[in-house]
N, C-alpha and C positions, 0 to 999 in steps of 0.2 A: 657853480652854486653849491654851497655847503648843505649837506643833508643831515638828517637826524644822527646818523652814525658818526659823521665827522664832528658835529657839535659835542656829542657824548664823549668821543675819544679825546677831544680837546680838553674837556673838563677833567677827565680821568688822568690826563697828563700833568695836571697842576700839582704843586706841592701839597703835602698832606693837610697843612693848615687851611689852604685855600679850598681844598675839596670839602673839608668839614664845614666850611662856611656855605658851601653850595650844595648841600645834600638834597634840598628840595629840587634844585635845578637838575641834579643827577637823576632823581626819581622821575621828574617830568620827561627828561630826554630818553630815559630807559623806556618809559611808557610809549613815547612816540616811535622809538625804534622797534619795539615789540609789535606795535600795531602795524607798522610798515612791513615787518618781517612776516607777520601772519597773512597780510593782504597779498604780498608777493608770492608766498608759498601757495596760496589758493588761486590766484588769478594771473600770476606772472608767466612770462615766457621761460623756456628752459635756461636761457642765458641769464635772465633776471634772477631766477631761483638759485642758480649757481653762484652768482655774484653776492646775493644776500646771505647765502649759506657761508661763504667765505668770510663775510663781515661778521656774522654771528660767531664763527670760530675765533676770529681775532678778538672780539669782545669777551668771549668766554675766557680766553687765555689772559687777557688784561685783568679781568676780574679775579681770576685765580691768582695771578701775581700780587694783586692788591691785597687779597685775602691772606696770602702767605706773609707779605710784609707786615700786615697788621698783627698776625699771630706772633711773629718774632718780636715786634716792638712791644706788644703787650704781655708777652710771655705766657700765652694761652694756647690751648690745643684747638684743633678743628672741631672737636666735640664740644668744647666750651663755647665756641662761637655759635655752633648750631643751637645749643641750649639758650644762649643769650638772644639769638634771633627769633626764638619761639616764645619770648615773653613780651607781651604788649607794653609792659612798664618801661621797657628800654627804648621806646619810640614815641614820637608825638602821635596823637590820634590819626592825623592825616597820613603819616608815614606807615602806621600800622595797617590802615585800610588799604593803602597802596600795596604793601607787601602781601597782604592776604589775597587781594585781587590778582596780583602778578603771579603768585604761587598757583592759584586756581587756574589761571589761563595757561601757565606753563604745563601743568599736569594735563589739562584738557588737550592742548596742542600736541604734547608728546603722545598721548593716547590716540589722537587722530592720525598722527604721522605713522605710528606703529600699525594702526588699522589699514592705512593706505598701503604701507609696505607689505603687509601680509596679503592684502587683496592683489597687489601686483605680483607677488610671488606665486599665489595660487593661479593667477591668469597665465603666467609663464609656464608653470607646471602643466596646466591643462593644454596649452599650446604644444608643448613638447610631447605630451601623450598623444595628442591628435596627429602630430607629425609621425610619431613612431607607429601608429596604427595603420597609416596609409600603406597600401600594398605597393611594393616596389614595381615599377614598370619594367617589364623585361624587354630586352632588345630582340626583335625578331630577326632571324637570319635572313640576309639578303640573297642567300643561295637558294635557288629554285630547285625543287625536286623534279627529276625528269622521269 
């Protein structure tokens, strides 16, 4: 069964003209995938988390490639694209709302992941400190004094 990721990658693999016609579909599929990504990170098994993280990395790379192709085709820089993406007049109202919500969610999720990572690091450090404070057990000699 095809999931959100597969449908999204299928659309992103279309020719440029077809992708332009399906921007709303791309936004919808991105939303579905991001929702699944967030859910799996929060509730999934370690195998599911690893799998969804790999998919996210593939998606990031695909989007980076798409961005690079667009920059070359349009003859604009990454900074120009960033500036264009921050102006609501360049999007339909629905697209703009989607972008703002997606950006907010991504920043929130990044912050949550960083907090979890920091908490895990502190827990590992505390565990290592605890282990280093334990007194080593000495071996008592089996030789008896006479």
